[in-house]
C-alpha positions in Angstrom: 103.8 78.2 94.5 105.7 77.8 97.7 105.3 80.6 100.3 108.2 81.1 102.6 107.1 83.3 105.6 110.5 85.0 107.3 110.8 87.2 110.3 113.7 88.8 111.8 114.1 91.7 114.1 114.2 94.5 111.2 111.8 92.5 108.8 109.2 90.5 108.4 107.2 89.1 105.5 106.2 86.4 103.0 108.7 85.5 99.8 107.3 83.8 96.8 108.4 82.2 93.3 107.2 83.7 90.2 106.3 80.9 87.9 106.1 80.4 83.9 102.5 79.5 83.5 103.3 76.9 80.7 106.5 75.3 82.2 106.1 75.6 86.3 109.8 76.9 86.1 110.7 79.7 88.7 111.5 82.9 86.5 111.3 85.4 89.5 110.4 86.2 92.7 107.8 88.5 94.7 107.6 89.4 98.1 105.4 91.4 100.6 107.2 93.2 103.8 105.0 94.1 106.5 107.3 95.3 109.3 105.4 98.4 109.5 101.8 96.9 109.0 101.2 98.7 112.4 101.5 102.1 111.0 99.5 101.3 107.7 102.3 100.3 105.6 103.8 97.3 103.7 105.9 96.8 100.7 106.0 94.8 97.4 109.0 94.0 95.6 109.8 91.9 92.7 112.4 90.9 90.3 111.9 88.7 86.8 114.9 87.0 84.9 115.4 88.2 81.7 114.1 85.1 79.9 110.6 85.8 81.6 110.2 89.2 81.0 107.6 90.8 78.7 104.8 88.4 79.8 102.9 90.2 82.1 104.5 87.6 85.3 105.5 90.2 87.6 102.4 92.3 86.8 100.0 89.5 87.4 102.1 88.0 90.7 101.7 91.7 92.4 98.0 91.7 91.6 97.4 88.8 93.1 99.7 89.2 96.1 98.0 92.6 96.6 95.0 90.9 96.6 95.7 88.4 99.1 97.3 91.0 101.4 94.0 93.2 101.2 91.8 90.4 101.9 94.0 88.7 104.9 96.1 91.3 106.5 
């Protein structure tokens, strides 16, 4: 899964593709924003295309990104 890191004055974080486990085609996006990490806050957001919904892809992506964030940030 390609990871894109971005940073601007107002926002810093990562944006990742959510891929279908069988086809490896992108079906959505999950992102982690850490602009307020020094204050103990971060945000995760996601979206999934209608064709990719109902299979737990977003839940898995959020869980994996959360686990990564707690282990690495």
